[in-house]
Structures are given as structure tokens and as C-alpha cells.
N, C-alpha and C positions, 0 to 999 in steps of 0.2 A: 299639770298633775305634779304634786310635790314628790320629794325622794321618799317621804314617809308612805305615802299611798302607792308610790311606785314599788316599794318593797313588798307591801301587802298584795298588789296585784300579780307581781312576778313570782312570789312564793306561792301564791294560791294556784297560779297555773302549773307551776312546777309539781305541787302535790296532786292536784286534780289528775293530771296526766300520769304521774308516777304510781299514786295510790290506785288510779283507775285501772292500770294494767294489772295491779296486785289483785283487785277484785274480780277483773275479768278472767283471770287465769287460776284463781283459787274458789270462785263461789259456784255453787251448784247451779246448773241451767244456763250458764253462761256459754256463748259459742266460742269464747276464747279459753275454755276450761282446759288445764293442763298444757299450756301454750309453751312452758319451759323457761329455763334461766336464760338462754340466749334472747329470746323475746324480751323478757323483763329487763334485762340490761340494756338493750337498745331503746326501749322506751322510756327508761329512766334517763339516758342520755338525751334523748329527744325532748323530754320533758324540760330538761335544763336547758337546752338550746332555745326553746320556744320562750322559756321565762326571761332569758337574756335578751332574746331579740324584742320582747314585749316592752321592757323597761330598762335597758342597758342605757340609753340615752337620758334616762330621767333620774335614776338612783345609782348608776354603775352596776345594777343587778348583782349585789352580794348575794341574796335570796337564802343566806345560811350565817349563823352566828360566828362559826368558825372562820369564814372569811373576814367579816367584819372585825373581830378580836385580832386575827393574825395580821390584817392590814394595819390596823391601829398601833399594834406593838411595834411595827417598824416604820412608823411614821407616814404611811400612806393614806391614812385615814384619820380624821379628828376624833378624839376620844369623847369630845362633847357630844357627838353624833351617835355613839355607840348604843347608848340605851334606847333611843328611839328607833333606830333600826332593827333591833332584836325584838323590841315589842311588835313593830309592824311584820316581821318575819313570822313570829308566833301567831299574829292574828291571820296572816294569810295562810298559814299551814292548817290552822284550825278550819277555817273556812273552806279551803280545799277538800280535806277531809270530809266535811259535812256534804258537800256536793256530791262527792263520791258514794256516800251513804244514800243520799237521796235518789241518785242515778240508778243505783243497783237495789232499789227498795225491796222489792218481792223476793230476791235472791238470798237475803240474810235468813229468812224464815226457812227457805229451803235448804239451807245449808247446815248440817248438824255440827260440824266440828268447830267448837269455840276458837281452837288455835288458829285455824285457817282464817276466821274473821278477824282476830288480832292482827295477823300477819298481813292483812290489807292496809292496817293503820300504822304499824309500829314494827320495830325489828325484834328479832330475838336470835340467841346463839343457837347455832347447829348442835354444839356440845357446850352445855354451861361450863364455863371455866374462867373464874373472874379474872385472873392475869392475863390469860390468852386472849379473852373476849375484848378486854381494855386495850391491850397491845395491838390488835387487829383493827380496832377503830382508830388507834393513834397513827398506825401505818398509814391506813387508807387516807386519812386526812392530811397526814404529812405530805403524801404524794400529791393529793388534790391541790393544796395551797402552793407548793412548789411548783407544780405544773401550771397553775393559773399565772404565777409570777413569770415562768419563763416563757409561756404562751404570749403573755402580755408585752414581753421584751421584743418580740419579733413584729415585722410589719405584714400585714394581710391584706389582700384585695379586701375592698369594703364590704362588710357583711360576711366575712369567712370566720371571723373570730369565734362568733357562737357556736359554729359546727366544730372548731377545734376543741372549745371547752366540753362540748356534748360528748366527742370521741374520747376525751380524757375521762368522763364519768364512765362511759361503757367500757374501757379497758380496765378500769379500777373495779367495776363490778364483776366482770368476767374473771379477771385474774385474782382478786382479794376479796370479793364479796362473798364467798362461799361459807366462810366461818360465822359472821354475825349478820349477814344481810347488807352489810354495808350502809349503815346510816349516813355517816361521814357528813352529817348535818344535823345540830341539835334540834332545830326548828322542824325539820322533816320528821323526826322521831317524836319529840315531845308534844308538839301541837297536835298531830294525829292521835297520839296516845291520849291526851285529854279529851279529844273528840269521842273516841271510842269510850272512855269512862263515862261521859256525859250522854251519849245519844242512846235511845231506846232501841238497841240492836238486839233482836230476840235471840236469847241463847248465847249471849256474846262471853260468859265467863268473866275472869278478872282481866286487868290490864297490865299484870305483870310488872307492877311498880317496883319491886326489888331488883330488877335488871334495868330500870329506866336511866339510872345514873350513868350507866356505862356509856350509852350512846350521845350523852350531853358531855360529859367530862372527857371521854377520849378524844372526840372531834375538837374541842376548844384546845386541848394540851397539844393533840398532835398538829393541828393546824398552826398553832404558835410556833411549834418546832419547825414546821416546813417554812415558815415566814422568815425566822432569825437565821435558819441555816441558808436560805436563799441570799439573805444580805450579807452573811459572813462568808460563804464560798462563792457566791457569783459576783457579788459587788465588792468583796473584799473589806467589809465593814463589820468587825467584831465589837460589839457594845456590851455594856453591862446587862442589857436586855437580853442577849444570847445566854450569857452565863446564869441569868436568873431563870430563865425558862428551862434551860437544860438541867439545872439543879432541881426545880420544881418537878420536872417530868421523872428524874431519877427517883425522887422520893415517893412519888405517886405509884411508880411501878413496884418498888420496893414494899410499900405498904399493901398494895393489891395482891402481890406474890403471896405475903404473909398470911393475907386474910383468906385468900384461895386455899393456901395450904391447910390453914385451920378448917375452912369448910369440908376439904376432902377428908381430914382426919376424922371429923365428927360423922360423916357420911359413912366412912368405913366402920366406925365404931358402931353405928346403928344396925349397918348391914350383919355385922358380927353377932350383935345381940339378938337380932331377929332370925 
């Protein structure tokens, strides 16, 4: 198997199990209905663990554009391979989401809430707030990439590394995931969101495209920050890339803050007018 197809398969496994617990805990008639946040976060951690076990020896099991870009920025992965990996991850995510749709086929019609259906496929904020939502995704993915790098710097008994990565996903979800649903992976959110848009899901509502850029941009920027900070503070290598990523992140947060403040002001004005 080539690394391209390894990333397709690994990301498909990740989304199949991850979105699968979303469907099981949200859709009417499922025995796992209302399983709760603890079960969801553990299942997502195990989903990543299984994906890493499946293709770690084939592609390195990035399964996440934020990982691919972050590793490339610090020279741990060739830039020439980045586009192919991201395409593979997107394909895998769409396929995984499609399998979840088919697996729970009669449950979509039985479920009235369109928000619950979208939540199976993609994330959404608990409280919509552009700056805070973006910052949450950046922080979560910053910790993810930083964690992957310092986990990778340790020697584990053979086969234990994927469990350490899975535990990292679990603790990010439990501790930091309550604000946005912790996408921390552009493919995991955008791929299934595309599937939600394309699939004939009864009563599905819209795919919330207005929010969709946050779980893409936030993880890419946060992951890049995590990578350059690891290189700077753990390895003692402060490069031009470090300052470029820091500067771009600061500009993005300033723009998001200004945009969010404008949105809040417009919303307040409409509420007063009504």
C-alpha cells in the first residue's frame, strides 16, 4: 500500500469510529443514545489509536492536515508530499462519514433535530463567538502537535505509541473540547461536512458553512504554532519560520477579534431594534 492510500484508509477509520460514536449517541433509536461526553471523547481517542495502528508503518499516520503542515514547517516532512497527503485525508474523511451515514441509515429519518444530524458529521460552537471559537481550535491543535512531538521524542515499548496518542486526544477532548467540539483536524471536520452537504439525509438542514472555516484555519495555524514552539523551546532552534508563524497567528487573532466584535455589535443593534 502506498502512503497516499494509507492516509485514505487511516483517516477513513478515524472518522468511521469518531463520527460513529457521534451518530450512536445522538440519533433516535440508537442503543447508545445520550451516551455522554466521556464516552464520546474516549471513542474519539480510540478512533485515532486504531487509525495509527492501521497505517502508522505505511504513511506515518498523519490523518490530519494540521499534522502534515506542522511537520512540514519544521522540516520533519517534505513539502512536496503535503498536497497529496491532504487530498488523501479529505477522501478518507468523506468515505468514513459516508459509511456512518449508511450504517445508521434508518435512524436519520427517525431523528427530528437537524442540528443533531449535522453534529454527527461536523463540529459547531457551544456559544458562537468568532474570536473565542478560533482561539479554542488553535489552542487544542497547538497542544495536539506539541504533544505528538514530545510523545515521539520518547522511547516506548513496541506498539504503545498509538495508545499514548489516543490518550492525548482523550484529554484534549475532555479538557478543551467543550467549547467547539474540538475538531483539531481540518479533514475530520470539512470532509464529513461535505458528506453531510452531499448525502440524501432526511431533514438534515444546512451544513453551517458560515462556521466551517474556523475548524480548518484554527487547527492549521494552531498546529503550526505547536510545531515551531516545540522546535524553539524543546530543541533550541528559533528560525525565521517561528517568527513568521507567530506573526501570522497574531494577525489572524486580531482580525478575528475585530470581526467578532463587529458581529456582536450588529446582533445587539438588531436585538434593540426588535
